N, C-alpha and C positions, 0 to 999 in steps of 0.2 A: 609458543606461537608457530603456526604452520608456515612452511616455506612458501614465500610469495614470489620467488624468482624461478622456480622450476617450471618446466613446460615452455620455456623460451617465450616467444611473442606471438603465439598462435591464437586465433579466436578474437572475440571482442572483449572489451573491458566493461564490466558491469558494476555499478555502484548501487548496492541494495541496502535499504534501511529496514529496521524492524526484523532483523534476521535471527534473533536469539531464540525465538519460539514461534509456534503457530505457522501461518502461511509462509512467512519469510524463511523460516528454517527448512520447511519442506520444499520450497521453490529453489533455493540456492543449489542443491546438488543436481537438480534437473538441468539448470542452465550450465553448470560446470561440466556436465557429461558431454556437452557439445564442444568443449574446448574453450569456453569463455573463461576469462580470468576474472574472478569475483572478489570484490571488496565487500565483505559482509560487516554490517555495522548495527549496533544496538547499544543499550546501556549496560548490559551484563557481559563483562569481558570474559568470564570463565565459560559461559555458554557459547560465546563466539569462538573461543579457542578450540572448544570441542568440535564445533561444526566445521571449522577450517581444517582441523586434523582429519575428520572423516572425508572431506573433499580431497585433501592431499593424498590420503591413503588410497583413494579410488583413482588416482592419477590426474586429478585436477589441480588447479592453482587458486588459492584463496588467501586473501589478506584480511585478517580480523582487526577491526578498529572499534574500540569502545566509543560510543557517540550518543549524546542526547540531542535530538534534532530540534529541541526548543532553544538551543544555544547557537545563535547564528555564527559566532566566531569559531565555535567548535566544528560546525558544519564546513565552514570555509577551510579550516585546517585539515579536516579529514579528506576533503576533495583534493586539496593540494598534495597530500601525502599519497593518495591513491594514484594520482596522475604521475607523481614522481617515481613510484615503485612499479606500477603496472602499465602506465601509458594513458593517453587521453581517453576520457570516458565516452564510450559508444552508446551505452544504455543506462539510463537512470531509472531505478525502480523505487518509487516512494511508497513504501509499504507500512512504515511505522504508524501506529494508531492506537488510541485508547478509547474507552467508552465507559459510561456509568449512567445510572438512572438519574434523571433531573426532573422530578415531579413538579408541576406548576404550582401546587399549593405550598411547596417549600422551596420555591425557586431562588437560586443563588447565582448571581452573576459571576462569582469567583469560580464556580464549578464549570460554567460555560467557557470562561476564559482559559481554564486549565485544559479542557478538551480541545479548544481551538488552537492553543499554542502548539500542541502535538499534531493534530489532524490537519490543520490548515496552514499555520505558519511554518511547521516542519517541512511541508511540501514547498512552500514559497521560498524558504531559505535554500533548499536544495536546487530549486529552479534557478535562483539568482546565481548560485555558485557554478552551475554546470552549463546552463544555456548559452552564455556568450561564446564559449569554445565551440559548441556545436554549430552555432550560427556562423562563426568564422570559418569552420571547416565545411560548412554546408552538408552536414551529415549528423545523424543521431536519432535516438529513439527515447522518448519520455514515456514512462509507464507510471500511472498513479492508481493506487488501490482506494477506491471509493466504497460504496455499499448500496445495495438495494434500499437500505433505510433512508437514503437521500432522495428518493422519488417523491415522497409526501411526508408531511409532519406526522410524527408518531407520539401518541400520548405517553408521557413519562420519559421520553427519550429526545426531548427537543434539542438539547445541546448536541448530542451525537448525530441525530438525523440532519440537523441544519449544517453541521460541520461537513458532513459528507455531501450534502447538496452544494455547498460552497466549493468543495474539491472538484466535483463533477463539472460545474460551470466554469471554474478556473481553467481546468484542463481543456475544455472545449474551446474556450476563448483563445488559449495559447495555441491549440491545434490549428485553428483556422489561420492564425497569423504565421506560424512557422513552417507551414507547408511550402512556402516560397523558398525556404532554405533547405528543402529536401529532408526535413526532420519530421518523423512520425510521432504521433501521440496516441497512446492506448489508455483508455479508462476502463478499469476492472471493477465491476460491481458484484461482489459475492452476496449471497444470502447468508443463512445460518450454517456455520462450519464448526466442527468439533475442535475447538481451540481452548487454551486456558481462559481466554476472555469470555467466551460463551458458556463455559462451565459454571460460571457464577449466576447465570440467568435462572430465574425462578418462574418462568412463564413458558407456555408452549412455543416450540421452535419448529414450525412446519418445514418438511423437506430438509431436515438437518443432514448435511453432507459430511462424509468422511474427509479428513484432512488431506489424505493422499489424492482423492478424486478432485478436490478443489484445487490443489496445487497443480495437478496435471492440466486442468482447464485453463488456469492462469498461464502455464507454460506454453500451451498450444496457441493461445491468443497472442502472447508476446512474440512467439516465433513467426506467426502469420502477420504480425504487425497490424492487427485489427484495430479499428478506431474504438470499438466498444465491445467489452466482453461481460456478460452477465450470466449468473448461474446460481442455483439450479434452474433449469428452464421452466419448471412448473411454477416456482415462486416468482421468477422474473416475469412470467406471463401475467400472473395475478396482480403483481405490483404495477406493471405497466398499464394494465387495464384500470386499476384504481385511480391512476392520474386523470382519467377521463370522467370519473364520477363527479356529479354535482356535489358541492360542499354539503348540502343538506343531507344527502344520502350517506356521504362519507362520515360526517359528524355523528349521525344516528347509529351507524354501524359500530363506531368505536366509543360511543358514549359510556363513561364510567370505567373505561379500561385504563390501566397504567402498567408500567414496567416495574418489575421487582428484581433486585439482584441480591446475591448472598453477601 
């Protein structure tokens, strides 16, 4: 395990979920290089230990904690340990997420429930564990990773798209309320990024981004404490425009299409 005490008490304390791969793994070192003390969490302990070791070797401070965000008791315990070892959490980054094809012709509620437990309730459990302290201190930053997929319903991806729509609206609702406590909320909506999750996709992924570029965009948005970050700009522009399309045109454009995963 990496040393979680070196570096004294400089910088902010960040609690990051979904840090063992993909965007979370790429984002953690960027935050740590600014002096933030990072609690990196995910289900795969070995991957977290390796990430924490890289951060520590670069002069940062990282505490790796194995965590399944669908387990509320485990989330509470991880937050308590983070606070105990690193200090009060200044920035919560809810990045953990899963996705899978859910075609309507073979619709299973259990598949939707599984995706929602990670993508929606995982965020909710973290918010419940972290927000009260931020409200009490009248300081903090909530960051949630949603998706451009949440802007409109997507054929074959109803569970994933609707889960991200739920995250976006949840974060917006929270943002409006907690501004009175000087707490900022940032919603990040990536498009297609080269990660292990998208590697399974068997359909065209327009404007596919390199992982490093996407992580840098996230980092810049977090540091600026922007309310909304979406990328790549080309796909974000198209998706935002699609929200204004009449249903008849949208339905005709996507008729017969579905998502396939390996």
